TORMARLO-650063 format. One record per atom (N, C-alpha, C): atom name; residue in one letter; x, y, z. Coordinates in steps of 0.05 Angstrom, whole numbers. Layout:
BEGIN
    a   r        u        v        w
   CA   A        X        Y        Z
...
REM end
This chain:
BEGIN
    a   r        u        v        w
    N   M     -201     -710     -771
   CA   M     -192     -743     -764
    C   M     -175     -742     -733
    N   N     -153     -726     -746
   CA   N     -137     -721     -718
    C   N     -138     -695     -700
    N   D     -152     -680     -710
   CA   D     -170     -659     -687
    C   D     -185     -676     -674
    N   A     -203     -696     -673
   CA   A     -218     -714     -662
    C   A     -198     -731     -643
    N   M     -178     -739     -643
   CA   M     -161     -759     -632
    C   M     -151     -739     -626
    N   R     -140     -727     -625
   CA   R     -127     -702     -603
    C   R     -145     -693     -581
    N   S     -174     -690     -588
   CA   S     -191     -675     -568
    C   S     -197     -710     -548
    N   G     -196     -723     -561
   CA   G     -212     -757     -550
    C   G     -188     -758     -526
    N   K     -163     -757     -533
   CA   K     -140     -755     -514
    C   K     -134     -738     -496
    N   R     -142     -703     -502
   CA   R     -143     -692     -476
    C   R     -166     -705     -453
    N   D     -184     -706     -464
   CA   D     -207     -712     -451
    C   D     -202     -737     -436
    N   G     -193     -754     -446
   CA   G     -182     -778     -429
    C   G     -163     -774     -400
    N   W     -136     -748     -408
   CA   W     -126     -745     -393
    C   W     -138     -729     -369
    N   W     -159     -717     -381
   CA   W     -170     -695     -359
    C   W     -181     -717     -337
    N   T     -196     -730     -353
   CA   T     -210     -747     -332
    C   T     -203     -765     -311
    N   A     -177     -772     -323
   CA   A     -162     -790     -310
    C   A     -144     -777     -286
    N   F     -141     -747     -289
   CA   F     -127     -737     -275
    C   F     -155     -729     -250
    N   V     -174     -717     -257
   CA   V     -194     -718     -241
    C   V     -203     -739     -221
    N   S     -201     -757     -237
   CA   S     -203     -791     -215
    C   S     -179     -789     -198
    N   A     -161     -793     -203
   CA   A     -138     -788     -188
    C   A     -134     -768     -164
    N   V     -150     -743     -171
   CA   V     -149     -726     -142
    C   V     -178     -739     -124
    N   L     -196     -746     -139
   CA   L     -215     -756     -124
    C   L     -206     -780     -106
    N   A     -195     -793     -118
   CA   A     -190     -816     -102
    C   A     -166     -805      -82
    N   L     -153     -797      -87
   CA   L     -137     -783      -68
    C   L     -154     -770      -36
    N   A     -172     -756      -51
   CA   A     -189     -742      -30
    C   A     -199     -765      -14
    N   A     -208     -782      -25
   CA   A     -224     -807       -9
    C   A     -209     -819        3
    N   A     -176     -823       -3
   CA   A     -166     -837       17
    C   A     -154     -820       38
    N   W     -155     -789       33
   CA   W     -140     -777       59
    C   W     -172     -775       70
    N   C     -193     -770       66
   CA   C     -218     -773       90
    C   C     -222     -800      100
    N   F     -213     -816       91
   CA   F     -218     -846      106
    C   F     -194     -844      124
    N   L     -166     -840      118
   CA   L     -151     -844      140
    C   L     -155     -824      164
    N   V     -168     -805      159
   CA   V     -179     -777      180
    C   V     -198     -789      196
    N   I     -209     -804      185
   CA   I     -240     -814      191
    C   I     -233     -840      214
    N   R     -216     -857      205
   CA   R     -208     -884      221
    C   R     -186     -872      236
    N   F     -162     -858      234
   CA   F     -146     -856      257
    C   F     -147     -823      270
    N   G     -158     -808      259
   CA   G     -168     -782      270
    C   G     -150     -759      263
    N   G     -150     -739      269
   CA   G     -126     -712      259
    C   G     -102     -717      284
    N   P      -96     -701      275
   CA   P      -74     -688      294
    C   P      -79     -696      314
    N   P      -62     -697      347
   CA   P      -81     -696      371
    C   P      -74     -667      377
    N   C     -100     -664      397
   CA   C      -97     -633      405
    C   C      -84     -636      433
    N   P      -77     -612      439
   CA   P      -58     -607      457
    C   P      -77     -612      483
    N   E      -66     -619      508
   CA   E      -77     -628      532
    C   E      -83     -603      547
    N   P     -101     -598      562
   CA   P     -104     -578      582
    C   P      -80     -578      601
    N   P      -75     -551      603
   CA   P      -50     -550      632
    C   P      -65     -569      655
    N   P      -58     -587      667
   CA   P      -72     -597      696
    C   P      -77     -572      722
    N   P      -92     -580      732
   CA   P     -106     -560      756
    C   P      -76     -558      773
    N   G      -73     -523      777
   CA   G      -55     -514      794
    C   G      -28     -508      773
    N   A      -27     -520      749
   CA   A       -1     -508      734
    C   A        5     -481      726
    N   P       15     -473      722
   CA   P       16     -435      715
    C   P        7     -439      683
    N   P        0     -420      678
   CA   P      -16     -411      654
    C   P       13     -413      630
    N   P        1     -412      604
   CA   P       27     -414      588
    C   P       30     -379      587
    N   Y       61     -382      579
   CA   Y       64     -352      580
    C   Y       42     -323      562
    N   I       44     -337      541
   CA   I       26     -324      524
    C   I        2     -318      533
    N   T       -9     -332      551
   CA   T      -37     -319      563
    C   T      -32     -298      586
    N   V      -15     -306      602
   CA   V        3     -286      618
    C   V        2     -261      608
    N   Y       22     -256      581
   CA   Y       28     -233      565
    C   Y        9     -220      556
    N   T      -18     -237      550
   CA   T      -39     -226      539
    C   T      -58     -211      556
    N   E      -60     -220      581
   CA   E      -74     -213      611
    C   E      -56     -190      618
    N   A      -31     -199      616
   CA   A      -23     -169      631
    C   A      -19     -141      613
    N   Q      -17     -143      582
   CA   Q      -27     -123      564
    C   Q      -54     -112      572
    N   A      -76     -136      575
   CA   A      -98     -115      567
    C   A     -108      -96      599
    N   M      -86     -112      618
   CA   M      -97      -94      646
    C   M      -75      -72      643
    N   R      -56      -69      629
   CA   R      -46      -49      621
    C   R      -52      -29      611
    N   A      -71      -39      590
   CA   A      -91      -12      577
    C   A     -111      -11      588
    N   M     -116      -25      613
   CA   M     -143      -20      627
    C   M     -136        1      658
    N   Y     -110        4      664
   CA   Y     -102       23      682
    C   Y      -80       33      673
    N   R      -76       44      654
   CA   R      -58       72      638
    C   R      -30       55      650
    N   L      -21       39      649
   CA   L        4       18      656
    C   L       24       18      636
    N   R       11       31      608
   CA   R       29       28      584
    C   R       56       35      588
    N   N       80       37      566
   CA   N      112       43      573
    C   N       99       71      574
    N   E       87       86      556
   CA   E       84      115      553
    C   E       80      129      579
    N   D       57      108      597
   CA   D       48      119      615
    C   D       70      118      640
    N   L       85      102      643
   CA   L       99       94      665
    C   L      122      111      663
    N   A      126      119      635
   CA   A      147      139      633
    C   A      136      168      641
    N   A      115      172      641
   CA   A       94      195      643
    C   A       99      206      673
    N   I       93      179      691
   CA   I       91      190      721
    C   I      117      186      728
    N   G      147      187      714
   CA   G      167      191      725
    C   G      177      152      738
    N   C      169      135      723
   CA   C      185      105      734
    C   C      205      112      721
    N   S      231      101      739
   CA   S      260       96      726
    C   S      254       63      717
    N   Q      276       53      710
   CA   Q      279       30      696
    C   Q      277        8      721
    N   E      284        9      744
   CA   E      280       -7      769
    C   E      263      -12      772
    N   C      239       21      778
   CA   C      205       19      788
    C   C      194        9      770
    N   A      201        6      735
   CA   A      182       -2      723
    C   A      182      -28      713
    N   E      204      -49      721
   CA   E      215      -79      729
    C   E      187      -85      749
    N   R      196      -70      769
   CA   R      173      -84      790
    C   R      143      -78      783
    N   V      136      -61      776
   CA   V      118      -55      773
    C   V      100      -81      747
    N   L      122      -77      722
   CA   L      110     -101      707
    C   L      107     -134      719
    N   K      128     -133      741
   CA   K      126     -155      754
    C   K      108     -164      767
    N   V       91     -140      778
   CA   V       69     -146      795
    C   V       43     -159      772
    N   L       48     -140      748
   CA   L       23     -145      738
    C   L       31     -177      720
    N   V       60     -186      720
   CA   V       58     -212      712
    C   V       54     -231      730
    N   D       60     -226      760
   CA   D       46     -247      776
    C   D       19     -238      780
    N   W        1     -216      776
   CA   W      -21     -218      783
    C   W      -36     -232      767
    N   S      -31     -230      740
   CA   S      -40     -244      710
    C   S      -33     -277      718
    N   S      -12     -278      730
   CA   S      -10     -315      732
    C   S      -30     -328      758
    N   A      -33     -310      779
   CA   A      -48     -319      804
    C   A      -82     -315      792
    N   N      -90     -297      776
   CA   N     -112     -292      775
    C   N     -125     -297      746
    N   W     -108     -315      728
   CA   W     -127     -321      699
    C   W     -144     -349      710
    N   A     -136     -359      725
   CA   A     -152     -390      725
    C   A     -183     -379      736
    N   K     -181     -345      754
   CA   K     -218     -341      767
    C   K     -226     -332      744
    N   L     -202     -320      721
   CA   L     -221     -295      705
    C   L     -242     -313      685
    N   E     -218     -342      675
   CA   E     -233     -352      664
    C   E     -257     -376      672
    N   A     -256     -367      702
   CA   A     -282     -391      711
    C   A     -306     -372      711
    N   V     -301     -351      709
   CA   V     -323     -322      706
    C   V     -332     -329      677
    N   G     -319     -336      660
   CA   G     -328     -342      632
    C   G     -346     -315      616
    N   T     -330     -291      618
   CA   T     -341     -272      606
    C   T     -334     -269      577
    N   R     -309     -285      561
   CA   R     -314     -283      534
    C   R     -336     -306      523
    N   K     -337     -325      538
   CA   K     -351     -349      530
    C   K     -381     -343      528
    N   T     -386     -329      551
   CA   T     -415     -314      557
    C   T     -412     -296      528
    N   H     -401     -279      524
   CA   H     -396     -256      506
    C   H     -397     -277      478
    N   R     -390     -286      470
   CA   R     -394     -305      441
    C   R     -421     -314      444
    N   E     -428     -333      453
   CA   E     -453     -339      457
    C   E     -475     -323      453
    N   L     -465     -296      470
   CA   L     -495     -276      465
    C   L     -492     -268      434
    N   Q     -466     -260      433
   CA   Q     -463     -259      399
    C   Q     -482     -277      379
    N   R     -477     -302      384
   CA   R     -489     -320      364
    C   R     -516     -314      369
    N   M     -536     -313      385
   CA   M     -562     -312      395
    C   M     -568     -288      376
    N   M     -553     -264      384
   CA   M     -551     -246      364
    C   M     -564     -237      336
    N   R     -543     -260      330
   CA   R     -543     -256      297
    C   R     -565     -276      287
    N   R     -579     -295      304
   CA   R     -597     -304      296
    C   R     -622     -292      300
    N   V     -628     -269      324
   CA   V     -647     -253      322
    C   V     -649     -238      298
    N   N     -625     -237      290
   CA   N     -624     -208      269
    C   N     -628     -220      238
    N   V     -629     -243      238
   CA   V     -627     -265      212
    C   V     -661     -264      210
    N   G     -672     -274      232
   CA   G     -706     -286      240
    C   G     -702     -309      230
    N   P     -731     -318      233
   CA   P     -750     -313      237
    C   P     -759     -304      269
    N   R     -772     -293      277
   CA   R     -785     -287      306
    C   R     -781     -311      314
    N   D     -766     -322      340
   CA   D     -771     -340      355
    C   D     -769     -340      388
    N   E     -796     -341      405
   CA   E     -789     -331      425
    C   E     -768     -343      441
    N   A     -767     -365      438
   CA   A     -744     -385      455
    C   A     -724     -378      453
    N   V     -708     -364      429
   CA   V     -685     -348      415
    C   V     -680     -317      441
    N   L     -706     -312      431
   CA   L     -710     -284      448
    C   L     -708     -282      477
    N   A     -713     -307      488
   CA   A     -718     -313      518
    C   A     -684     -320      527
    N   R     -671     -334      506
   CA   R     -641     -336      513
    C   R     -626     -316      513
    N   V     -633     -298      494
   CA   V     -620     -271      489
    C   V     -620     -259      522
    N   R     -645     -260      528
   CA   R     -647     -247      558
    C   R     -631     -249      574
    N   E     -629     -283      576
   CA   E     -616     -299      595
    C   E     -595     -292      589
    N   L     -579     -290      566
   CA   L     -549     -291      560
    C   L     -535     -261      574
    N   K     -557     -235      560
   CA   K     -553     -210      575
    C   K     -549     -205      607
    N   R     -565     -226      616
   CA   R     -566     -218      649
    C   R     -537     -233      656
    N   A     -537     -252      643
   CA   A     -513     -274      657
    C   A     -487     -251      644
    N   Y     -483     -245      627
   CA   Y     -456     -222      613
    C   Y     -455     -204      632
    N   A     -476     -192      643
   CA   A     -479     -165      659
    C   A     -466     -177      687
    N   D     -479     -202      703
   CA   D     -468     -212      722
    C   D     -434     -221      718
    N   A     -428     -224      691
   CA   A     -403     -239      688
    C   A     -380     -213      686
    N   L     -389     -194      672
   CA   L     -375     -163      675
    C   L     -368     -157      701
    N   R     -395     -154      719
   CA   R     -384     -148      749
    C   R     -364     -164      760
    N   R     -366     -184      764
   CA   R     -350     -209      777
    C   R     -318     -208      761
    N   E     -314     -198      741
   CA   E     -291     -196      727
    C   E     -284     -168      738
    N   R     -294     -149      743
   CA   R     -286     -118      752
    C   R     -280     -126      778
    N   Q     -298     -143      802
   CA   Q     -287     -144      823
    C   Q     -259     -164      820
    N   I     -251     -181      811
   CA   I     -224     -190      807
    C   I     -202     -164      803
    N   R     -206     -155      777
   CA   R     -188     -136      762
    C   R     -191     -115      778
    N   H     -197     -109      799
   CA   H     -196      -83      817
    C   H     -184      -87      830
    N   T     -169     -114      838
   CA   T     -154     -118      869
    C   T     -116     -105      856
    N   L     -116     -103      824
   CA   L      -89      -97      814
    C   L      -79      -74      828
    N   P      -94      -51      818
   CA   P      -84      -24      835
    C   P      -71      -24      859
    N   A      -82      -42      873
   CA   A      -72      -36      909
    C   A      -45      -50      901
    N   E      -34      -73      883
   CA   E      -13      -79      885
    C   E        2      -60      865
    N   V       -5      -46      850
   CA   V       16      -25      835
    C   V       30       -8      857
    N   E        3        0      874
   CA   E        9       26      888
    C   E       34       28      906
    N   K       45       -8      920
   CA   K       63       -9      926
    C   K       89        0      920
    N   E       85        0      897
   CA   E      115       -4      880
    C   E      115       29      875
    N   L      102       44      872
   CA   L      103       70      864
    C   L      115       86      882
    N   S      124      117      875
   CA   S      130      136      898
    C   S      112      148      902
    N   Y      110      174      922
   CA   Y       84      183      917
    C   Y       73      201      907
    N   T       95      216      889
   CA   T       94      236      869
    C   T       86      217      846
    N   S       94      191      839
   CA   S       88      181      816
    C   S       63      166      817
    N   F       56      157      839
   CA   F       28      146      846
    C   F        0      168      839
    N   H        5      192      850
   CA   H      -12      216      849
    C   H       -8      218      820
    N   M        9      222      803
   CA   M        1      224      779
    C   M      -11      204      768
    N   W        0      176      774
   CA   W      -21      154      752
    C   W      -49      155      767
    N   Q      -61      171      787
   CA   Q      -87      167      789
    C   Q      -91      191      780
    N   A      -83      208      778
   CA   A      -96      234      754
    C   A      -96      226      730
    N   L      -81      214      720
   CA   L      -81      201      690
    C   L     -100      177      682
    N   R     -108      165      707
   CA   R     -123      144      707
    C   R     -150      159      695
    N   R     -160      178      713
   CA   R     -191      200      718
    C   R     -190      214      684
    N   N     -176      217      679
   CA   N     -179      228      646
    C   N     -185      210      624
    N   H     -210      209      613
   CA   H     -218      196      592
    C   H     -224      212      567
    N   C     -210      229      564
   CA   C     -217      242      539
    C   C     -192      238      521
    N   A     -206      221      499
   CA   A     -187      209      475
    C   A     -168      232      468
    N   G     -146      228      462
   CA   G     -132      248      444
    C   G     -115      264      462
    N   F     -126      268      488
   CA   F     -116      281      504
    C   F     -111      267      530
    N   R      -88      239      532
   CA   R      -89      228      546
    C   R      -69      234      575
    N   F      -54      256      567
   CA   F      -43      259      591
    C   F      -47      293      607
    N   A      -70      299      588
   CA   A      -80      328      610
    C   A      -96      323      627
    N   P      -90      325      656
   CA   P     -111      315      678
    C   P     -130      337      684
    N   W     -145      323      701
   CA   W     -167      346      711
    C   W     -190      356      693
    N   L     -193      344      675
   CA   L     -206      363      651
    C   L     -233      359      662
    N   R     -245      384      655
   CA   R     -270      391      660
    C   R     -285      379      640
    N   A     -313      376      634
   CA   A     -327      377      617
    C   A     -329      389      590
    N   W     -325      416      597
   CA   W     -325      446      577
    C   W     -295      443      570
    N   Q     -280      439      582
   CA   Q     -253      434      575
    C   Q     -247      413      543
    N   E     -252      385      554
   CA   E     -256      367      537
    C   E     -270      377      510
    N   R     -296      392      514
   CA   R     -304      401      487
    C   R     -289      421      473
    N   A     -278      441      486
   CA   A     -262      458      474
    C   A     -243      442      461
    N   L     -219      419      475
   CA   L     -204      406      461
    C   L     -209      397      442
    N   K     -234      381      437
   CA   K     -250      364      415
    C   K     -247      376      390
    N   R     -260      403      401
   CA   R     -263      421      373
    C   R     -246      429      366
    N   A     -220      442      375
   CA   A     -196      454      368
    C   A     -183      432      351
    N   N     -195      409      366
   CA   N     -169      385      344
    C   N     -188      382      311
    N   R     -214      380      314
   CA   R     -221      378      294
    C   R     -215      399      271
    N   I     -219      426      275
   CA   I     -204      453      276
    C   I     -183      446      258
    N   Y     -166      441      272
   CA   Y     -141      430      265
    C   Y     -129      406      243
    N   Q     -147      396      252
   CA   Q     -146      375      225
    C   Q     -163      381      194
    N   R     -178      400      198
   CA   R     -191      408      176
    C   R     -175      428      165
    N   R     -163      437      182
   CA   R     -141      463      169
    C   R     -122      451      157
    N   C     -113      431      163
   CA   C      -81      417      159
    C   C      -91      398      126
    N   A     -117      391      129
   CA   A     -123      382      102
    C   A     -123      405       82
    N   A     -138      424       86
   CA   A     -146      444       67
    C   A     -120      460       63
    N   A      -95      454       75
   CA   A      -71      469       68
    C   A      -54      467       48
    N   R      -49      486       29
   CA   R      -41      478        8
    C   R       -3      486        0
    N   D        4      490       31
   CA   D       34      494       33
    C   D       38      491       63
    N   D       65      492       70
   CA   D       78      487      101
    C   D       74      515      117
    N   A       64      538      110
   CA   A       61      561      113
    C   A       31      556      123
    N   A       18      544      114
   CA   A      -17      542      123
    C   A      -16      524      147
    N   G       -2      496      148
   CA   G       -2      480      164
    C   G        9      488      189
    N   L       32      505      187
   CA   L       52      520      213
    C   L       25      537      223
    N   A       15      558      210
   CA   A       -4      569      223
    C   A      -26      561      235
    N   A      -36      534      229
   CA   A      -53      512      240
    C   A      -48      511      264
    N   W      -21      498      263
   CA   W       -8      487      288
    C   W      -11      504      311
    N   A       -3      537      299
   CA   A        5      548      317
    C   A      -29      556      331
    N   E      -47      562      318
   CA   E      -68      567      325
    C   E      -81      544      344
    N   Y      -71      518      333
   CA   Y      -83      500      353
    C   Y      -67      499      383
    N   N      -41      507      393
   CA   N      -27      510      413
    C   N      -45      543      422
    N   R      -48      555      413
   CA   R      -54      572      424
    C   R      -80      572      440
    N   T      -99      555      421
   CA   T     -127      550      442
    C   T     -119      526      458
    N   I     -102      516      463
   CA   I      -95      495      481
    C   I      -83      508      504
    N   A      -73      529      505
   CA   A      -51      542      520
    C   A      -77      555      537
    N   Q     -104      570      520
   CA   Q     -126      591      529
    C   Q     -146      568      552
    N   T     -145      544      541
   CA   T     -164      524      556
    C   T     -154      509      579
    N   L     -131      509      580
   CA   L     -114      492      602
    C   L     -108      515      626
    N   S     -112      509      649
   CA   S     -108      518      673
    C   S      -72      520      676
    N   P      -58      546      699
   CA   P      -37      542      701
    C   P      -35      513      713
    N   A      -46      493      734
   CA   A      -38      473      742
    C   A      -36      456      734
    N   Q      -51      453      704
   CA   Q      -59      424      684
    C   Q      -31      436      669
    N   K      -26      454      663
   CA   K        3      458      641
    C   K       27      451      655
    N   D       25      458      684
   CA   D       45      450      700
    C   D       50      426      700
    N   F       33      406      698
   CA   F       31      374      704
    C   F       40      367      674
    N   L       27      376      650
   CA   L       38      369      620
    C   L       67      370      628
    N   K       75      392      638
   CA   K      113      404      637
    C   K      125      376      643
    N   T      114      373      668
   CA   T      126      357      684
    C   T      122      316      674
    N   V      102      320      655
   CA   V       95      288      638
    C   V      128      300      628
    N   K      122      315      603
   CA   K      142      316      584
    C   K      175      309      593
    N   T      169      325      618
   CA   T      204      317      631
    C   T      213      292      642
    N   N      190      276      649
   CA   N      190      255      656
    C   N      197      233      628
    N   Q      187      235      610
   CA   Q      177      222      583
    C   Q      209      232      577
    N   S      223      240      570
   CA   S      248      252      554
    C   S      270      238      577
    N   R      262      233      610
   CA   R      281      221      625
    C   R      282      191      633
    N   C      257      186      627
   CA   C      254      153      633
    C   C      242      139      610
    N   T      238      152      587
   CA   T      223      132      562
    C   T      241      106      560
    N   L      269      102      557
   CA   L      285       85      544
    C   L      286       66      573
    N   G      289       82      590
   CA   G      297       56      619
    C   G      266       35      621
    N   V      244       48      614
   CA   V      217       36      615
    C   V      212       13      590
    N   F      229       17      571
   CA   F      221        2      545
    C   F      248      -19      554
    N   K      269      -19      563
   CA   K      287      -30      577
    C   K      275      -56      591
    N   A      258      -38      616
   CA   A      243      -64      633
    C   A      224      -75      619
    N   D      211      -64      601
   CA   D      192      -76      586
    C   D      197     -103      568
    N   E      222      -97      558
   CA   E      239     -118      543
    C   E      251     -134      560
    N   T      253     -134      581
   CA   T      269     -149      607
    C   T      248     -172      618
    N   V      224     -159      629
   CA   V      199     -167      647
    C   V      187     -180      637
    N   L      167     -165      606
   CA   L      147     -177      587
    C   L      149     -176      561
    N   P      173     -195      554
   CA   P      178     -195      526
    C   P      164     -207      512
    N   L      156     -202      482
   CA   L      136     -206      466
    C   L      139     -236      457
    N   P      117     -248      465
   CA   P      119     -287      454
    C   P      125     -292      433
    N   P      143     -310      429
   CA   P      149     -319      395
    C   P      125     -315      381
    N   Q      105     -334      390
   CA   Q       78     -337      378
    C   Q       68     -307      363
    N   L       77     -279      378
   CA   L       59     -268      364
    C   L       86     -247      347
    N   R      108     -259      346
   CA   R      126     -244      332
    C   R      122     -247      298
    N   S      132     -224      292
   CA   S      126     -221      266
    C   S      145     -206      241
    N   H      151     -212      226
   CA   H      177     -204      205
    C   H      169     -186      193
    N   D      138     -176      195
   CA   D      129     -145      186
    C   D      144     -122      197
    N   P      155     -104      185
   CA   P      162      -77      201
    C   P      133      -68      218
    N   P      140      -63      250
   CA   P      120      -48      261
    C   P      102      -20      256
    N   E       86      -24      259
   CA   E       61        8      248
    C   E       72       30      266
    N   H       71       48      249
   CA   H       75       77      268
    C   H       51       88      265
    N   T       53      103      295
   CA   T       26      106      307
    C   T       37      145      310
    N   L       17      158      300
   CA   L       14      187      311
    C   L       13      194      339
    N   P       34      211      350
   CA   P       37      218      370
    C   P        6      228      375
    N   D        2      237      405
   CA   D      -11      246      417
    C   D      -14      282      414
    N   P      -32      290      416
   CA   P      -38      320      403
    C   P      -23      331      424
    N   P       -5      361      409
   CA   P       15      378      427
    C   P        1      384      458
    N   L       10      385      476
   CA   L       -6      394      501
    C   L       20      404      522
REM end
């Protein structure tokens, strides 16, 4: 009898709790529908400058695209004053051109294309959807072309702030598309293949090394292969890069903190992730 009474009380309390939660949820839904949610931020009026986070994001994208990151500016010998001028060009360019880039609609078109491609992959086959995909692919290609035309106006502005030597080193770095060997200029196809193969062998030997001696032997062999692959002019270029980086890195980072600081919205209390340095060149 007592057990039955206790069970009935528990059921009663549980029913009351669930009813209260449902009542609160219903009241919340009524208030949201009746009065709306929190007000959405209004878009900036025409002609107003973009938010700093927008300028920062666009500037960082351009830095990655045109080899203007901190390590690149240090590699070509930019002093703190030179780096500040270059970064100011990036900030001004991003502020002046963000509206044009948004008007092109590359990201919007790409998102719509991805959404339609998911519908194609899920099925069933729909000719209207396939026709829309073809239309979006043409629109996306056209948007990319127009976006490149806008972005290609930046290098001419940056060139004005570089010395003769820094400009030609920057041009050499921009022509290098070999991942992992970013500061090796004028690489031929056979050199890229040889360097990538040497890197793969080095990684395998390091993974299989049982002691420090084996790791050091793999490192030495890796450097010998690099030395045999690169020409004297390329080696001289890399020596200049290393000298510039040891001399200019601190000033470039100070310029970055001054002209293009991290927006508060992107700051995190987590420690920064450490990345491996480029292979020894």
